[in-house]
PARONU-633366 format. One record per residue (C-alpha): x, y, z. Coordinates in steps of 0.2 Angstrom, whole numbers. Layout:
BEGIN
<rec <X,Y,Z>>,
...
! end
This chain:
BEGIN
<rec <148,684,798>>,
<rec <159,697,788>>,
<rec <149,715,784>>,
<rec <152,709,766>>,
<rec <141,693,767>>,
<rec <127,708,775>>,
<rec <115,721,769>>,
<rec <112,738,780>>,
<rec <94,738,791>>,
<rec <94,753,796>>,
<rec <100,760,812>>,
<rec <96,761,829>>,
<rec <90,778,835>>,
<rec <81,779,851>>,
<rec <73,771,869>>,
<rec <56,766,867>>,
<rec <53,761,886>>,
<rec <62,760,904>>,
<rec <63,740,899>>,
<rec <76,742,887>>,
<rec <67,743,870>>,
<rec <74,754,857>>,
<rec <67,760,840>>,
<rec <76,754,822>>,
<rec <74,763,810>>,
<rec <72,755,792>>,
<rec <81,758,777>>,
<rec <68,750,767>>,
<rec <53,752,757>>,
<rec <46,738,764>>,
<rec <46,739,782>>,
<rec <32,724,785>>,
<rec <46,710,778>>,
<rec <57,713,794>>,
<rec <44,714,808>>,
<rec <46,695,813>>,
<rec <65,694,815>>,
<rec <73,680,826>>,
<rec <91,692,828>>,
<rec <100,703,818>>,
<rec <118,711,819>>,
<rec <126,728,826>>,
<rec <139,734,822>>,
<rec <148,739,837>>,
<rec <167,743,835>>,
<rec <170,735,815>>,
<rec <163,720,820>>,
<rec <145,710,819>>,
<rec <137,704,832>>,
<rec <121,694,835>>,
<rec <107,702,846>>,
<rec <92,691,848>>,
<rec <77,697,846>>,
<rec <63,692,860>>,
<rec <47,704,852>>,
<rec <46,716,836>>,
<rec <33,726,829>>,
<rec <32,739,818>>,
<rec <30,757,825>>,
<rec <25,771,814>>,
<rec <31,771,795>>,
<rec <47,764,796>>,
<rec <53,763,814>>,
<rec <55,745,821>>,
<rec <52,742,841>>,
<rec <63,730,847>>,
<rec <66,719,861>>,
<rec <83,712,865>>,
<rec <85,696,875>>,
<rec <99,702,888>>,
<rec <95,720,887>>,
<rec <83,727,900>>,
<rec <85,742,906>>,
<rec <87,758,899>>,
<rec <107,759,901>>,
<rec <106,744,890>>,
<rec <98,750,876>>,
<rec <106,766,878>>,
<rec <124,759,873>>,
<rec <115,753,858>>,
<rec <109,768,850>>,
<rec <116,774,833>>,
<rec <121,755,830>>,
<rec <121,751,811>>,
<rec <111,737,810>>,
<rec <112,720,798>>,
<rec <107,706,790>>,
<rec <113,691,779>>,
<rec <112,694,761>>,
<rec <102,679,760>>,
<rec <86,687,769>>,
<rec <84,699,754>>,
<rec <68,698,745>>,
<rec <72,693,727>>,
<rec <71,708,715>>,
<rec <63,703,697>>,
<rec <62,714,681>>,
<rec <74,729,679>>,
<rec <74,730,697>>,
<rec <91,726,709>>,
<rec <100,728,724>>,
<rec <116,737,721>>,
<rec <129,723,726>>,
<rec <119,711,714>>,
<rec <126,719,698>>,
<rec <143,723,701>>,
<rec <151,715,688>>,
<rec <137,713,676>>,
<rec <142,721,656>>,
<rec <132,739,652>>,
<rec <127,739,635>>,
<rec <120,757,628>>,
<rec <108,755,614>>,
<rec <114,768,603>>,
<rec <132,766,609>>,
<rec <135,747,611>>,
<rec <147,739,622>>,
<rec <152,753,635>>,
<rec <162,740,649>>,
<rec <159,732,667>>,
<rec <151,738,683>>,
<rec <162,739,694>>,
<rec <153,750,706>>,
<rec <140,758,712>>,
<rec <142,777,719>>,
<rec <126,780,731>>,
<rec <134,795,740>>,
<rec <129,809,732>>,
<rec <110,814,725>>,
<rec <114,807,708>>,
<rec <116,787,710>>,
<rec <130,782,697>>,
<rec <134,767,690>>,
<rec <155,766,689>>,
<rec <161,758,673>>,
<rec <178,751,670>>,
<rec <180,750,651>>,
<rec <200,745,648>>,
<rec <204,756,664>>,
<rec <193,768,660>>,
<rec <180,776,672>>,
<rec <163,781,664>>,
<rec <151,785,677>>,
<rec <132,784,671>>,
<rec <117,789,682>>,
<rec <106,773,687>>,
<rec <88,780,685>>,
<rec <73,771,679>>,
<rec <73,781,662>>,
<rec <90,777,659>>,
<rec <89,757,663>>,
<rec <81,748,648>>,
<rec <82,732,656>>,
<rec <91,719,667>>,
<rec <95,701,661>>,
<rec <102,691,677>>,
<rec <106,677,667>>,
<rec <119,685,655>>,
<rec <122,698,667>>,
<rec <121,714,658>>,
<rec <112,728,661>>,
<rec <104,737,643>>,
<rec <104,755,645>>,
<rec <97,773,635>>,
<rec <111,786,639>>,
<rec <108,804,632>>,
<rec <115,806,615>>,
<rec <136,810,620>>,
<rec <138,804,639>>,
<rec <148,791,634>>,
<rec <159,799,620>>,
<rec <162,813,634>>,
<rec <174,800,643>>,
<rec <183,793,629>>,
<rec <186,809,621>>,
! end
């Protein structure tokens, strides 16, 4: 399994018991969707390694208590801490309406209600406080804030995201 075929689920943050259990901090708004997994992938030295789950249980708000097969001691569990956890993209719940996953809209066309055709989404920058659409307009990079107030519609069939940006934002990149 390759990372580009998966999505980030969270990170193993703490040992839970002397029997090798660990706590997975989930990076999701819906932790209950992941309570009954059979297996997941851990990023170990930049390779995704499958781990099979013996038992799992939600613990507090966004923690999942896990007991893996073949992990039965505190020492075994200690070696897994701080590892990132991934699942195949096929396990992502389908989103509808204006909700989308970042990877899903790469290559979509951006149309601004006032400006018109802007370009193609080449990426989503979520490394700063404000998440941004990265748009390629014939070699010129345009950045548009990604928030619910700006996104008017998402058309998956025609691969188009319609936005309503503040006046002059797009022109700043073109002049």
